C-alpha positions, 0 to 999 in steps of 0.5 A: 393737684392743679395738673390733676384738675386740668387733666380731668377737665380735658378728659371731660371736654374730650368726652363732650366733644366726642358725644356731640360729634357722634350726635351730629354725625347721626343727625346728618345720617338721619339716624335720629334716635341715636342723635336724640340720645346723644343730644339729650345727654349733653343738653341736660348738662347745659351744652348749647349746641346740643340744645340747638340740635334738639330744637331742630329735631323738635321743630321738624318732628325727628325722633320726637313729636313735632312741636314748634313751641318746644323747639322755640324753648330749646332755641331760647336756651341755646341763644341765652348761652350766645350760640349764634345759630340758635339766634338765627332759628329764633329769628326765622320763627318770629319772622314766619310766626312758626310756634310763636306770634309773628314779631318782625322786630323780635325777628330782626333783633334775633337775626342781627344777634346771630349775624353780628356773631358771624352766622352767615345764613343770618347775614344773608337772611337780613340782607334779603329782608333789607333788599326786598323791603317786603317785611321791613323798610327797604334799606339798600345800604344795610342790605349791601353791608350784610351781603358783603359779610356773607359774600366774604364767607363764601356765600355765592348768592351774596356775592352775586347780589353784592355785585349787582348792588355795586354795579348799579350803585343801589347801596353804598355807591357805585363801584364797577371794579369791585362789582366785576370782582364779585361777579367773577368770583360768583361765576367761577363758583358756578352761579349761573346768573353771575355767569350770564351777567358777566358774559353779557358785560364782556359781549357789550364791552362798555363796562369792561373791554369787549371780549367775545370768546370770553363772553361765549364761554361764559354764556355756554356755561350758563346755557349748559346749566339750563339758563334760557337767556344764556341759551338764546344768547349762545344761539345769537353769537353762533348765528352772528359769528361773534367770537366763534365761527358762524353756525346756523344749525348749532345756533338753531339748536340753542334757540330751540332749547330756549324756546322750549323753556318758554322764552318768546324771543327764542320762539320767534327766532325758531319760527323764523328759522323753520319758515326760512330754512335757515339752520333748520329744515323748512317746515311751515307748520312748525314755524306757525306753531312756534310763532303762535307760542310767541304771539300768545305771550304778546310778542308783536314781532312774531304776530307780524311775521305770522301775518306775513306767512298767512299772506304769502300762503294765500298768493 
């Protein structure tokens, strides 16, 4: 008899899993009518994950009227069963006042419940809240604790923020060795700011041994991803021949990319290079145009060079 009951339980569990899996796949394909049918069936028999998904669908108006208040009810049901993502969604709704009166204390309680259950997005949400100090009292040590947990789960932004906290000593204390480990991990995962920061550290050579070729490679990755500061630094290293052969023309191309993104120091250099003909064809009109852009941003060096150009033109 026991084996029969066990077999029956196994068959029911397999059926629930299959139905839930079908619902999630339909949700991800944005086939919301099918997802709704699957989730409703499971929610009616108390499945917490199905109730959570119904909350998401109700909140966003997928295959049913958008209703944050009812969504809150679904999240509460799922949370009462210990489902961590539901706690996270409750926390976000209390934080923003979406469908419920804003309640920071309730938001932190719900997010903490989710985070302590291992929910990585909730850990990151808490870390950012404690780090910014905008909605709750700033607490760098608590921010670092949650960044660490989210970073360990592979959150690349958390890895970068944790590296900053460890390098600056703003949280639980300064630890350059650990900071470098997290910068490297985030940079390897493609985090552009981590690539830039690590490149600068290799170029600077104070926290870690100076390594111009490695710095150049990291600046290049960040520059290719569109980071204007990295584009400027790549131009600078090419201009100066740091870790790479000097090449004023290619340097100009990178300076120009940064200038086109509004970086005033790059606009100054581009103006100078058009003025002198270094790495670019001499063009007084373009020189004045780029210097004027830098001046408009308050760049005093650009104003000085522009004044020199005007004086030279009068002679």
